[in-house]
N, CA, C and O of each residue as an XYZ file, in Angstrom:
836
protein
N     -20.139    -22.207    -60.771
C     -19.942    -23.280    -59.609
C     -20.384    -24.539    -60.530
O     -19.725    -25.575    -60.438
N     -21.457    -24.471    -61.393
C     -22.193    -26.067    -61.300
C     -20.841    -26.785    -61.916
O     -20.310    -27.806    -61.481
N     -20.282    -25.719    -63.421
C     -19.048    -26.327    -64.024
C     -17.883    -26.984    -63.276
O     -17.143    -27.895    -63.647
N     -17.909    -26.276    -62.102
C     -16.887    -26.427    -61.178
C     -17.192    -27.939    -60.453
O     -16.471    -28.936    -60.440
N     -18.114    -27.791    -60.045
C     -18.628    -29.165    -59.053
C     -18.373    -30.360    -60.521
O     -17.609    -31.323    -60.462
N     -19.016    -30.075    -61.463
C     -18.856    -31.506    -62.584
C     -17.589    -31.672    -63.075
O     -17.289    -32.659    -63.747
N     -16.724    -30.692    -62.770
C     -15.230    -31.066    -63.051
C     -14.578    -31.681    -61.800
O     -13.558    -32.369    -61.807
N     -15.174    -31.401    -60.926
C     -14.743    -32.112    -59.891
C     -15.311    -33.548    -59.217
O     -14.765    -34.308    -58.417
N     -16.548    -33.604    -59.826
C     -17.004    -35.239    -59.978
C     -16.590    -35.771    -60.610
O     -16.265    -36.903    -60.250
N     -16.283    -35.308    -62.104
C     -15.312    -36.668    -62.771
C     -14.262    -36.956    -62.399
O     -14.014    -38.162    -62.372
N     -12.983    -35.796    -61.867
C     -12.190    -36.183    -61.064
C     -12.121    -37.204    -59.967
O     -11.444    -38.146    -59.554
N     -13.148    -36.528    -59.735
C     -12.997    -37.699    -58.391
C     -13.862    -39.029    -58.609
O     -13.877    -39.777    -57.631
N     -14.576    -39.440    -59.723
C     -14.475    -40.651    -60.339
C     -13.448    -41.253    -60.494
O     -13.289    -42.408    -60.101
N     -12.579    -40.575    -61.092
C     -11.263    -41.196    -61.590
C     -10.516    -41.918    -60.360
O     -10.001    -43.034    -60.290
N     -10.661    -40.716    -59.265
C      -9.605    -40.783    -58.281
C     -10.557    -42.298    -57.433
O      -9.984    -43.373    -57.255
N     -11.778    -42.096    -57.088
C     -12.308    -43.371    -56.476
C     -11.882    -44.909    -56.920
O     -11.774    -45.937    -56.252
N     -11.664    -44.605    -58.475
C     -12.085    -46.182    -59.302
C     -10.305    -46.328    -58.818
O      -9.886    -47.413    -58.414
N      -9.537    -45.308    -58.910
C      -7.837    -45.908    -58.282
C      -7.529    -46.478    -57.136
O      -6.976    -47.543    -56.861
N      -8.099    -45.360    -56.318
C      -8.281    -45.604    -54.737
C      -8.685    -47.099    -54.161
O      -8.159    -47.771    -53.274
N      -9.740    -47.340    -54.948
C     -10.581    -49.016    -54.988
C      -9.528    -49.929    -55.195
O      -9.203    -50.788    -54.375
N      -8.935    -49.725    -56.413
C      -7.923    -50.528    -57.116
C      -6.740    -50.983    -56.125
O      -6.419    -52.138    -55.845
N      -6.111    -49.646    -55.612
C      -4.888    -49.813    -54.527
C      -5.468    -50.577    -53.363
O      -4.626    -51.222    -52.738
N      -6.762    -50.660    -52.906
C      -7.137    -50.894    -51.881
C      -7.453    -52.509    -52.018
O      -7.497    -53.135    -50.959
N      -7.672    -53.212    -53.228
C      -8.162    -54.643    -53.382
C      -6.299    -54.912    -53.715
O      -5.863    -56.021    -53.404
N      -5.780    -54.369    -54.038
C      -4.590    -54.789    -54.969
C      -3.739    -54.908    -53.231
O      -2.985    -55.871    -53.101
N      -3.865    -54.129    -52.234
C      -2.881    -53.820    -51.144
C      -3.349    -55.156    -49.774
O      -2.583    -55.657    -48.951
N      -4.848    -55.421    -49.962
C      -5.235    -56.631    -49.220
C      -5.204    -57.705    -49.920
O      -5.600    -58.586    -49.157
N      -4.920    -58.250    -51.132
C      -4.195    -59.084    -51.603
C      -2.839    -59.330    -51.605
O      -2.609    -60.539    -51.558
N      -2.043    -58.768    -51.636
C      -0.525    -58.842    -51.200
C      -0.352    -58.590    -49.664
O       0.621    -59.271    -49.341
N      -0.772    -58.020    -48.710
C      -0.430    -58.053    -47.231
C      -1.274    -59.223    -46.647
O      -1.185    -59.479    -45.446
N      -1.871    -59.747    -47.247
C      -3.307    -60.608    -46.557
C      -3.921    -59.980    -45.462
O      -4.234    -60.669    -44.491
N      -4.213    -58.359    -45.480
C      -4.860    -57.928    -44.466
C      -6.211    -58.408    -44.271
O      -6.763    -58.896    -45.257
N      -6.947    -58.349    -42.994
C      -8.479    -58.769    -43.297
C      -9.642    -57.867    -44.273
O      -9.507    -56.715    -44.686
N     -10.272    -58.373    -44.386
C     -11.167    -57.585    -45.837
C     -11.834    -57.053    -45.160
O     -11.984    -57.559    -44.048
N     -12.611    -55.701    -45.494
C     -13.309    -54.499    -44.712
C     -14.677    -55.315    -44.372
O     -15.279    -56.161    -45.033
N     -14.920    -54.789    -43.196
C     -16.063    -55.340    -42.825
C     -17.157    -54.029    -42.835
O     -17.003    -53.012    -42.158
N     -18.094    -54.243    -43.596
C     -19.286    -53.199    -43.607
C     -20.607    -53.531    -43.405
O     -21.166    -54.528    -43.863
N     -21.161    -52.564    -42.618
C     -22.562    -52.819    -42.229
C     -23.794    -51.521    -42.603
O     -23.955    -50.454    -42.011
N     -24.327    -51.913    -43.443
C     -25.431    -50.768    -43.484
C     -26.426    -50.371    -42.194
O     -27.160    -51.258    -41.759
N     -26.449    -49.215    -41.662
C     -27.198    -48.954    -40.388
C     -28.071    -48.477    -40.537
O     -28.973    -48.593    -39.708
N     -28.277    -47.412    -42.114
C     -29.784    -46.565    -41.889
C     -29.735    -46.620    -43.501
O     -29.094    -45.753    -44.094
N     -30.493    -47.761    -44.302
C     -30.593    -48.176    -45.548
C     -31.432    -47.126    -46.038
O     -31.326    -46.742    -47.203
N     -32.251    -46.635    -45.247
C     -33.229    -45.392    -46.290
C     -32.850    -43.992    -45.758
O     -33.699    -43.101    -45.735
N     -31.737    -43.811    -45.381
C     -30.834    -42.551    -45.361
C     -30.779    -41.753    -46.538
O     -30.012    -42.126    -47.426
N     -31.573    -40.538    -46.734
C     -31.465    -39.913    -47.492
C     -30.345    -38.569    -47.849
O     -29.582    -38.368    -46.904
N     -30.193    -37.902    -48.705
C     -29.598    -36.506    -48.798
C     -29.749    -35.983    -47.494
O     -30.517    -36.779    -46.953
N     -29.457    -35.099    -46.674
C     -29.655    -33.933    -45.984
C     -30.596    -32.878    -46.504
O     -31.549    -32.300    -45.981
N     -29.906    -32.788    -47.974
C     -30.549    -31.453    -48.354
C     -30.092    -31.757    -50.142
O     -29.108    -32.356    -50.577
N     -31.135    -31.142    -50.834
C     -31.018    -30.799    -52.239
C     -29.769    -29.953    -52.814
O     -29.122    -30.000    -53.860
N     -29.727    -29.155    -51.648
C     -29.822    -27.394    -52.267
C     -27.840    -27.759    -51.836
O     -27.496    -28.438    -50.869
N     -26.964    -27.172    -52.726
C     -25.666    -27.599    -52.822
C     -25.110    -25.750    -51.659
O     -23.966    -25.490    -51.286
N     -26.002    -25.136    -51.483
C     -25.478    -23.706    -51.095
C     -25.921    -24.033    -49.572
O     -25.642    -23.091    -48.831
N     -26.432    -24.932    -49.027
C     -26.869    -24.846    -47.424
C     -25.901    -25.554    -46.828
O     -25.326    -26.551    -47.266
N     -25.696    -24.824    -45.490
C     -24.824    -25.815    -44.702
C     -25.663    -26.705    -44.263
O     -26.752    -26.659    -43.690
N     -24.818    -27.694    -44.711
C     -25.537    -28.882    -43.924
C     -25.256    -30.073    -43.085
O     -25.965    -31.041    -42.811
N     -23.901    -29.722    -42.707
C     -23.604    -30.423    -41.942
C     -22.937    -29.695    -40.783
O     -22.496    -28.546    -40.810
N     -22.933    -30.680    -39.604
C     -22.461    -29.672    -38.197
C     -21.305    -30.704    -37.861
O     -20.841    -30.604    -36.725
N     -20.792    -31.648    -38.659
C     -19.552    -32.110    -38.280
C     -17.799    -31.269    -37.991
O     -16.695    -31.746    -37.725
N     -18.158    -30.238    -38.151
C     -17.013    -29.141    -37.891
C     -17.450    -29.093    -36.306
O     -16.872    -28.213    -35.667
N     -18.418    -29.938    -35.548
C     -18.465    -29.395    -33.750
C     -17.902    -30.920    -33.605
O     -18.296    -31.490    -32.588
N     -17.268    -31.475    -34.238
C     -16.668    -32.826    -33.515
C     -15.198    -32.058    -33.313
O     -14.679    -31.121    -33.919
N     -14.719    -32.959    -32.076
C     -13.434    -32.567    -31.898
C     -12.279    -34.059    -31.909
O     -12.130    -34.810    -30.945
N     -11.617    -34.185    -33.179
C     -10.885    -35.486    -33.099
C      -9.746    -35.276    -31.665
O      -9.332    -34.174    -31.306
N      -9.415    -36.492    -31.048
C      -8.785    -36.736    -30.107
C      -9.461    -36.681    -28.455
O      -9.002    -36.926    -27.339
N     -10.950    -36.167    -29.047
C     -11.805    -35.996    -27.392
C     -12.651    -36.731    -27.584
O     -12.775    -37.605    -26.727
N     -13.762    -36.753    -28.924
C     -15.218    -37.388    -29.081
C     -15.040    -38.871    -29.263
O     -14.116    -39.472    -29.811
N     -15.842    -39.207    -28.835
C     -15.638    -40.943    -29.231
C     -17.347    -41.163    -30.066
O     -18.008    -40.137    -30.228
N     -17.796    -42.196    -30.425
C     -18.457    -42.678    -31.015
C     -19.983    -42.260    -30.696
O     -20.770    -41.834    -31.540
N     -20.246    -42.448    -29.396
C     -21.608    -41.993    -29.154
C     -21.816    -40.096    -28.988
O     -22.865    -39.500    -28.746
N     -20.685    -39.614    -29.174
C     -20.817    -38.077    -29.004
C     -21.077    -37.879    -30.749
O     -22.008    -37.181    -31.150
N     -20.145    -38.575    -31.689
C     -20.321    -38.133    -33.210
C     -22.254    -38.549    -33.474
O     -23.052    -37.960    -34.202
N     -22.452    -39.581    -32.695
C     -23.922    -39.835    -33.383
C     -24.765    -38.828    -32.478
O     -25.956    -38.852    -32.787
N     -24.536    -38.177    -31.710
C     -25.295    -37.032    -30.600
C     -25.058    -35.728    -31.472
O     -25.829    -34.772    -31.389
N     -24.005    -35.735    -32.273
C     -23.859    -34.258    -32.875
C     -24.486    -34.611    -34.651
O     -25.306    -33.879    -35.206
N     -23.985    -35.645    -35.184
C     -24.514    -35.675    -36.309
C     -25.804    -37.107    -36.276
O     -26.301    -37.392    -37.365
N     -26.023    -37.494    -35.675
C     -26.782    -38.509    -35.641
C     -26.091    -39.759    -36.225
O     -24.891    -39.874    -36.474
N     -27.259    -40.856    -36.433
C     -26.545    -42.050    -37.012
C     -26.119    -42.283    -38.231
O     -27.066    -42.292    -39.018
N     -24.905    -42.511    -38.822
C     -24.407    -42.486    -40.024
C     -25.447    -43.635    -40.687
O     -26.252    -44.211    -39.955
N     -25.348    -43.997    -42.490
C     -26.133    -44.674    -42.898
C     -25.014    -45.978    -43.258
O     -25.370    -47.055    -43.737
N     -23.987    -45.712    -43.006
C     -23.108    -47.163    -42.704
C     -21.782    -46.956    -42.103
O     -21.107    -45.928    -42.046
N     -21.520    -48.272    -41.620
C     -20.150    -47.839    -40.662
C     -19.032    -49.109    -41.800
O     -19.470    -49.742    -42.761
N     -17.892    -49.138    -41.384
C     -16.690    -50.054    -42.197
C     -15.815    -50.040    -41.083
O     -15.583    -49.085    -40.342
N     -15.290    -51.334    -41.025
C     -13.765    -51.260    -40.048
C     -12.804    -52.022    -40.936
O     -13.106    -52.969    -41.662
N     -11.762    -51.552    -40.801
C     -10.110    -52.213    -41.625
C      -9.513    -51.685    -40.802
O      -9.665    -50.542    -40.372
N      -8.295    -52.977    -40.308
C      -7.154    -52.549    -39.658
C      -7.538    -51.740    -38.059
O      -6.629    -51.037    -37.619
N      -8.559    -51.811    -37.395
C      -9.309    -51.566    -35.935
C      -9.693    -49.885    -36.167
O      -9.969    -49.080    -35.278
N      -9.632    -49.679    -37.368
C     -10.237    -48.142    -37.513
C     -11.735    -48.136    -37.866
O     -11.950    -48.913    -38.796
N     -12.676    -47.603    -37.489
C     -13.648    -47.649    -37.767
C     -14.390    -46.513    -38.451
O     -14.527    -45.439    -37.866
N     -14.860    -46.708    -39.636
C     -15.330    -45.676    -40.332
C     -16.575    -45.396    -40.589
O     -17.231    -46.221    -41.226
N     -17.144    -44.238    -40.176
C     -18.690    -43.723    -40.139
C     -18.983    -42.715    -41.465
O     -18.532    -41.593    -41.697
N     -19.817    -43.467    -42.161
C     -20.445    -42.455    -43.718
C     -21.739    -41.631    -43.195
O     -22.672    -42.097    -42.541
N     -21.614    -40.614    -43.532
C     -22.961    -39.699    -43.476
C     -22.745    -39.272    -45.520
O     -21.824    -39.181    -46.333
N     -24.352    -39.127    -45.489
C     -24.629    -38.850    -46.799
C     -24.103    -37.064    -46.953
O     -23.673    -36.326    -46.067
N     -24.289    -36.836    -48.108
C     -24.278    -35.207    -48.652
C     -24.701    -35.045    -49.577
O     -24.519    -35.885    -50.458
N     -25.532    -33.793    -49.847
C     -26.346    -33.070    -51.102
C     -26.439    -34.004    -52.269
O     -27.390    -34.327    -52.981
N     -24.790    -34.448    -52.257
C     -24.361    -34.977    -53.792
C     -24.455    -36.759    -53.474
O     -23.524    -37.564    -53.464
N     -25.885    -36.997    -53.237
C     -26.293    -38.566    -52.790
C     -25.851    -39.770    -53.807
O     -25.685    -40.925    -53.413
N     -25.688    -39.370    -55.117
C     -25.670    -40.592    -56.119
C     -24.041    -40.649    -55.958
O     -23.693    -41.670    -56.551
N     -23.153    -40.141    -55.535
C     -21.648    -40.257    -55.933
C     -21.300    -40.733    -54.302
O     -21.571    -39.914    -53.424
N     -20.755    -41.940    -53.945
C     -20.602    -42.380    -52.198
C     -19.211    -41.655    -52.227
O     -18.751    -41.291    -51.145
N     -18.421    -41.387    -53.511
C     -17.023    -40.557    -52.937
C     -17.277    -39.569    -52.296
O     -16.460    -39.242    -51.434
N     -18.487    -38.755    -52.491
C     -18.421    -37.770    -51.568
C     -19.499    -38.114    -50.379
O     -20.534    -37.461    -50.249
N     -19.259    -38.847    -49.810
C     -19.813    -38.870    -48.345
C     -18.896    -38.723    -47.620
O     -17.774    -39.186    -47.821
N     -19.287    -37.957    -46.524
C     -18.441    -37.779    -45.140
C     -18.347    -38.618    -44.071
O     -19.164    -39.326    -43.482
N     -17.223    -38.404    -43.944
C     -16.475    -39.586    -42.630
C     -15.992    -39.536    -41.692
O     -15.115    -38.678    -41.598
N     -16.228    -40.257    -40.688
C     -15.386    -39.940    -39.453
C     -14.756    -41.319    -38.914
O     -15.152    -42.483    -38.973
N     -13.975    -40.903    -38.539
C     -12.777    -42.017    -38.651
C     -12.185    -42.076    -37.374
O     -11.453    -41.146    -37.035
N     -12.420    -43.178    -36.488
C     -12.290    -43.912    -35.115
C     -11.116    -44.580    -34.932
O     -10.845    -45.337    -35.865
N     -10.333    -44.550    -34.040
C      -8.982    -45.477    -33.728
C      -9.036    -45.480    -32.085
O      -8.854    -44.496    -31.367
N      -9.360    -46.948    -31.622
C      -9.425    -47.084    -30.264
C     -10.648    -46.411    -29.893
O     -10.486    -45.543    -29.036
N     -11.687    -46.559    -30.257
C     -12.881    -45.906    -29.993
C     -12.803    -44.087    -30.121
O     -13.796    -43.488    -29.706
N     -12.008    -43.519    -30.507
C     -11.705    -41.808    -30.409
C     -11.581    -41.472    -31.487
O     -10.781    -42.094    -32.186
N     -12.409    -40.227    -32.114
C     -12.174    -39.902    -33.203
C     -10.754    -39.156    -33.533
O     -10.108    -38.351    -32.862
N     -10.547    -39.653    -34.648
C      -9.162    -39.088    -35.179
C      -9.263    -38.165    -36.353
O      -8.626    -37.120    -36.220
N      -9.851    -38.302    -37.354
C     -10.266    -37.817    -38.398
C     -11.747    -37.429    -39.119
O     -12.611    -38.271    -39.364
N     -11.858    -36.053    -39.395
C     -13.498    -36.092    -39.717
C     -12.967    -35.200    -41.106
O     -12.269    -34.187    -41.087
N     -13.556    -35.945    -42.369
C     -13.614    -35.580    -43.790
C     -15.122    -34.939    -44.122
O     -16.117    -35.596    -43.813
N     -15.247    -33.714    -44.722
C     -16.408    -33.027    -44.577
C     -16.366    -32.564    -46.130
O     -15.240    -32.241    -46.510
N     -17.411    -32.476    -47.100
C     -17.388    -32.506    -48.474
C     -18.067    -30.763    -48.003
O     -18.668    -30.424    -46.983
N     -17.725    -30.082    -49.020
C     -18.043    -28.775    -48.927
C     -18.544    -28.083    -50.498
O     -17.861    -27.716    -51.454
N     -19.579    -28.090    -50.344
C     -20.282    -27.334    -51.457
C     -20.597    -26.073    -52.169
O     -21.009    -25.834    -53.304
N     -20.202    -25.178    -50.924
C     -20.452    -23.752    -51.256
C     -19.335    -23.032    -50.135
O     -18.414    -23.641    -49.591
N     -19.740    -21.289    -49.908
C     -18.407    -21.011    -49.004
C     -19.045    -20.973    -47.620
O     -18.772    -19.961    -46.975
N     -19.771    -21.789    -47.082
C     -20.272    -21.538    -45.537
C     -19.420    -21.928    -44.655
O     -19.680    -21.728    -43.468
N     -17.795    -22.795    -45.165
C     -16.832    -22.699    -44.415
C     -15.471    -22.093    -44.436
O     -14.374    -22.406    -43.975
N     -16.182    -20.630    -45.487
C     -15.068    -19.846    -45.672
C     -14.200    -20.219    -47.028
O     -14.145    -21.380    -47.433
N     -13.724    -19.448    -47.497
C     -12.542    -19.428    -48.449
C     -11.079    -19.752    -47.878
O     -10.794    -19.751    -46.680
N     -10.110    -20.059    -49.044
C      -8.741    -20.794    -48.595
C      -8.274    -19.529    -47.841
O      -7.845    -19.685    -46.698
N      -8.323    -18.128    -48.447
C      -7.742    -16.828    -47.720
C      -8.257    -16.655    -46.096
O      -7.749    -15.878    -45.288
N      -9.304    -17.508    -45.853
C      -9.936    -17.107    -44.667
C      -8.945    -18.130    -43.774
O      -8.606    -17.747    -42.654
N      -8.703    -18.810    -44.034
C      -7.585    -20.119    -43.116
C      -6.273    -19.506    -43.228
O      -5.738    -19.287    -42.142
N      -5.489    -19.106    -44.470
C      -4.250    -18.694    -44.071
C      -4.059    -17.166    -43.508
O      -3.032    -16.686    -43.027
N      -5.480    -16.462    -43.723
C      -5.563    -15.382    -42.854
C      -5.382    -15.785    -41.336
O      -4.758    -15.050    -40.570
N      -6.020    -17.130    -40.874
C      -5.753    -17.095    -39.627
C      -4.682    -18.051    -39.041
O      -4.316    -18.022    -37.866
N      -4.288    -18.779    -39.853
C      -3.102    -19.947    -39.562
C      -1.967    -19.625    -40.422
O      -1.289    -20.610    -40.713
N      -1.607    -18.597    -40.870
C      -0.588    -18.444    -42.183
C      -0.339    -19.906    -43.086
O      -0.847    -20.942    -42.658
N       0.163    -19.914    -43.872
C       0.500    -20.502    -44.842
C       0.589    -21.928    -44.495
O       1.244    -22.214    -43.493
N       0.009    -22.898    -45.197
C       0.172    -24.454    -44.762
C       1.399    -25.020    -44.500
O       2.503    -24.656    -44.907
N       1.125    -25.896    -43.821
C       2.438    -26.794    -43.213
C       3.187    -27.398    -44.538
O       4.331    -27.225    -44.959
N       2.106    -28.163    -45.019
C       2.562    -29.298    -46.081
C       1.581    -29.345    -47.332
O       0.407    -29.461    -46.982
N       1.719    -29.301    -48.294
C       0.445    -29.864    -49.540
C       0.819    -31.103    -50.129
O       1.728    -31.159    -50.957
N       0.151    -32.143    -49.740
C      -0.006    -33.206    -50.443
C      -1.401    -33.566    -51.801
O      -2.545    -33.126    -51.923
N      -0.750    -34.350    -52.452
C      -1.690    -34.756    -53.915
C      -2.088    -35.930    -53.773
O      -1.470    -36.833    -53.209
N      -3.465    -36.014    -54.426
C      -4.465    -36.979    -54.370
C      -3.913    -37.950    -55.758
O      -3.414    -37.546    -56.808
N      -4.242    -39.516    -55.268
C      -3.985    -40.287    -56.647
C      -4.880    -40.081    -57.869
O      -6.079    -40.274    -57.669
N      -4.637    -39.851    -58.662
C      -5.080    -39.913    -60.546
C      -5.627    -37.922    -60.367
O      -6.136    -37.257    -61.269
N      -5.346    -37.508    -59.167
C      -6.353    -36.093    -58.992
C      -5.544    -35.016    -58.633
O      -5.945    -34.336    -57.688
N      -4.292    -34.646    -59.277
C      -3.235    -33.983    -58.772
C      -3.832    -32.424    -58.926
O      -3.103    -31.518    -58.526
N      -5.034    -32.116    -59.450
C      -5.324    -30.543    -59.649
C      -6.096    -30.580    -58.472
O      -6.889    -29.642    -58.562
N      -6.293    -31.267    -57.271
C      -7.391    -31.051    -56.417
C      -6.468    -31.635    -54.960
O      -6.791    -32.593    -54.257
N      -5.256    -30.740    -54.783
C      -4.043    -30.721    -53.881
C      -5.018    -30.441    -52.462
O      -6.145    -29.945    -52.465
N      -4.238    -30.908    -51.269
C      -4.657    -31.154    -49.905
C      -3.782    -29.854    -48.966
O      -2.586    -29.959    -48.695
N      -4.446    -28.925    -48.647
C      -3.534    -27.857    -47.909
C      -3.436    -28.302    -46.532
O      -4.359    -27.896    -45.827
N      -2.623    -28.982    -45.994
C      -2.164    -29.111    -44.738
C      -2.082    -28.153    -43.413
O      -0.902    -27.801    -43.438
N      -2.487    -27.736    -42.641
C      -2.157    -26.735    -41.329
C      -1.847    -27.551    -39.816
O      -2.456    -27.552    -38.746
N      -0.654    -28.204    -40.267
C      -0.712    -29.153    -38.748
C      -0.760    -28.664    -37.499
O      -0.965    -29.528    -36.646
N      -0.619    -27.386    -37.046
C      -0.980    -26.882    -36.273
C      -1.968    -26.363    -35.570
O      -1.967    -25.922    -34.421
N      -2.834    -26.453    -36.375
C      -4.546    -26.350    -36.649
C      -5.088    -27.168    -36.602
O      -6.154    -27.129    -35.988
N      -4.664    -28.329    -37.210
C      -5.598    -29.738    -37.200
C      -6.562    -29.293    -38.199
O      -7.779    -29.337    -38.016
N      -6.008    -28.871    -39.244
C      -6.978    -28.716    -40.665
C      -6.445    -29.020    -41.567
O      -5.220    -28.978    -41.455
N      -6.928    -29.422    -42.746
C      -6.710    -29.491    -44.267
C      -7.670    -29.158    -44.600
O      -8.759    -29.095    -44.029
N      -7.101    -28.721    -46.318
C      -8.331    -28.237    -47.178
C      -8.045    -28.860    -48.483
O      -6.943    -29.227    -48.891
N      -9.247    -28.936    -49.118
C      -8.886    -29.560    -50.558
C      -9.065    -28.152    -51.168
O      -9.982    -27.415    -50.809
N      -8.418    -27.905    -51.835
C      -8.766    -26.376    -53.001
C      -8.104    -26.591    -54.358
O      -7.084    -27.279    -54.411
N      -8.509    -26.162    -55.221
C      -7.805    -26.315    -56.753
C      -7.567    -24.923    -57.027
O      -6.863    -24.679    -58.007
N      -7.872    -24.273    -56.570
C      -7.677    -22.579    -57.212
C      -7.173    -21.724    -56.321
O      -6.884    -20.554    -56.572
N      -7.029    -22.374    -55.061
C      -6.537    -21.116    -53.425
C      -7.520    -20.366    -53.148
O      -7.470    -19.659    -52.142
N      -8.651    -20.362    -54.005
C      -9.820    -19.997    -53.435
C     -11.189    -20.356    -52.828
O     -11.820    -19.874    -51.887
N     -11.459    -21.471    -53.774
C     -12.847    -22.514    -53.102
C     -12.229    -23.185    -52.353
O     -11.006    -23.256    -52.471
N     -12.985    -23.948    -51.252
C     -12.653    -24.697    -50.685
C     -13.602    -26.037    -50.806
O     -14.776    -25.868    -50.476
N     -13.221    -27.330    -51.239
C     -14.269    -28.031    -51.581
C     -14.277    -29.469    -50.767
O     -14.969    -30.457    -51.014
N     -13.358    -29.299    -49.788
C     -13.552    -30.651    -48.713
C     -12.702    -29.849    -47.368
O     -11.815    -29.039    -47.639
N     -13.048    -30.145    -45.981
C     -12.226    -29.918    -45.014
C     -12.287    -31.059    -44.551
O     -13.227    -31.853    -44.511
N     -10.735    -31.164    -44.017
C     -10.096    -32.681    -42.927
C     -10.002    -31.744    -41.619
O      -9.538    -30.604    -41.622
N     -10.578    -32.495    -40.384
C      -9.841    -31.895    -39.261
C      -9.463    -33.460    -38.710
O      -9.817    -34.575    -39.093
N      -8.671    -33.042    -37.744
C      -7.699    -33.632    -37.343
C      -7.011    -33.561    -35.627
O      -7.416    -32.541    -35.068
N      -6.383    -34.142    -35.017
C      -5.546    -34.252    -33.992
C      -4.328    -33.349    -34.742
O      -3.856    -33.759    -35.802
N      -3.729    -31.784    -33.971
C      -2.626    -31.323    -34.652
C      -1.286    -32.172    -34.317
O      -0.795    -32.492    -33.234
N      -0.918    -32.394    -35.523
C       0.622    -33.225    -35.224
C       1.768    -32.813    -36.093
O       1.742    -31.861    -36.872
N       2.788    -33.629    -35.884
C       3.884    -33.471    -36.530
C       3.476    -33.911    -38.355
O       2.530    -34.636    -38.664
N       4.126    -33.480    -39.026
C       4.228    -34.187    -40.427
C       4.457    -35.463    -40.860
O       3.951    -36.013    -41.839
N       5.459    -36.026    -39.869
C       5.531    -37.374    -40.100
C       4.289    -38.498    -39.429
O       3.958    -39.576    -39.922
N       3.761    -37.869    -38.190
C       2.816    -38.470    -37.791
C       1.243    -38.468    -38.504
O       0.479    -39.401    -38.254
N       0.846    -37.394    -39.369
C       0.124    -37.111    -40.407
C       0.318    -37.757    -41.546
O      -0.649    -38.131    -42.209
N       1.576    -37.981    -41.935
C       1.569    -39.121    -43.303
C       1.377    -39.988    -42.824
O       0.709    -40.682    -43.590
N       1.603    -40.636    -41.637
C       1.459    -42.329    -41.780
C       0.200    -42.397    -40.870
O      -0.279    -43.526    -40.974
N      -0.467    -41.675    -40.079
C      -2.003    -41.651    -39.398
C      -2.509    -41.662    -40.519
O      -2.797    -42.766    -40.980
N      -2.776    -40.480    -41.302
C      -4.147    -39.997    -41.607
C      -3.615    -40.001    -43.107
O      -4.188    -40.791    -43.858
N      -2.471    -39.127    -43.706
C      -2.460    -39.395    -45.380
C      -2.453    -40.472    -46.015
O      -3.041    -40.630    -47.085
N      -1.718    -41.426    -45.366
C      -1.728    -42.880    -46.301
C      -2.976    -43.716    -46.164
O      -3.092    -44.780    -46.772
N      -4.071    -43.155    -45.228
C      -4.948    -43.695    -45.584
C      -6.004    -43.395    -46.833
O      -6.905    -44.134    -47.228
N      -5.666    -42.244    -47.275
C      -6.230    -41.910    -48.696
C      -5.326    -41.973    -49.900
O      -5.690    -41.778    -51.060
N      -4.252    -42.231    -49.546
C      -3.119    -42.561    -50.623
C      -2.083    -41.204    -50.822
O      -1.128    -41.057    -51.585
N      -2.728    -40.208    -49.731
C      -1.964    -39.019    -50.157
C      -0.397    -38.640    -50.398
O       0.269    -39.165    -49.505
N       0.256    -38.043    -51.135
C       1.837    -38.133    -51.300
C       2.045    -36.635    -51.499
O       1.249    -35.849    -52.012
N       3.615    -36.299    -50.855
C       3.844    -34.555    -51.022
C       4.224    -34.475    -52.271
O       4.682    -33.427    -52.727
N       4.087    -35.543    -52.965
C       4.800    -35.369    -54.612
C       3.990    -35.394    -55.523
O       3.275    -36.395    -55.496
N       3.747    -34.506    -56.558
C       2.915    -35.009    -57.830
C       2.854    -36.438    -58.563
O       3.892    -36.861    -59.071
N       1.848    -37.084    -58.625
C       1.744    -38.510    -58.994
C       1.942    -38.309    -60.727
O       1.659    -37.399    -61.505
N       2.628    -39.766    -60.885
C       2.612    -40.396    -62.528
C       1.525    -41.169    -62.407
O       1.293    -42.164    -61.721
N       0.829    -40.494    -63.260
C      -0.658    -41.248    -63.386
C      -0.543    -42.541    -64.008
O      -1.550    -43.218    -64.213
N       0.841    -43.013    -64.387
C       0.906    -44.254    -65.086
C       1.566    -45.237    -64.518
O       2.123    -46.203    -65.038
N       1.441    -44.849    -63.132
C       2.243    -45.704    -62.237
C       0.926    -45.905    -61.240
O      -0.125    -45.264    -61.246
N       1.272    -46.846    -60.507
C      -0.293    -47.247    -59.290
C       0.399    -47.394    -57.971
O       0.972    -48.388    -57.525
N       0.229    -46.172    -57.416
C       0.279    -46.125    -55.725
C       0.533    -47.231    -54.852
O      -0.504    -47.890    -54.787
N       1.343    -47.680    -54.226
C       1.183    -48.677    -53.657
C       1.868    -48.581    -52.176
O       2.581    -49.469    -51.709
N       1.471    -47.117    -51.385
C       2.042    -47.161    -50.040
C       0.859    -47.640    -49.014
O      -0.260    -47.945    -49.425
N       1.182    -47.667    -47.813
C       0.831    -48.449    -46.486
C      -0.661    -47.431    -46.380
O      -0.867    -46.229    -46.548
N      -1.460    -48.513    -46.044
C      -2.868    -48.085    -45.820
C      -3.006    -47.303    -44.219
O      -4.094    -46.873    -43.834
């Protein structure tokens, strides 16, 4: 498991640098407002150092229904928030505190939660086969920039997407309002730079955020 996580961390470091570059270029080219970020709880540490522990209750948040006050009742105050293009991002610590790319994120649009991204470090959210047994095969698979080995398997009708590199372990769970593939691509996937085709790592992704 440790070797599995180390590989994941390395690939995610590459992905985060690419993503940051994409955001910077996009903002310059489009003239969008800069990200407004605010530290809410600078002393907030990791919830636990135990990677095997079910450290998060973000799975209790209901996209499309819950608002910021509901999120804070369930998960507590975020350690940081940021706003971009009328989207509020709430950031929560994980056991992997040294890497901000492993922050859990709750996204709100017009005051209502529209996605929750939760990092998973053990089997407490179940394995890939548990989800296919319940929901069938994924509706669509997306690929992450500079990180094709960690595809995102999306169950559109269930409002759940999974990061899984081996169709066994689940390393991220995304919760969202069930929607069509077109809507998901525009509203959610584009925020993370996900695409339905494997990337050419020599090219820079320039899709909408």
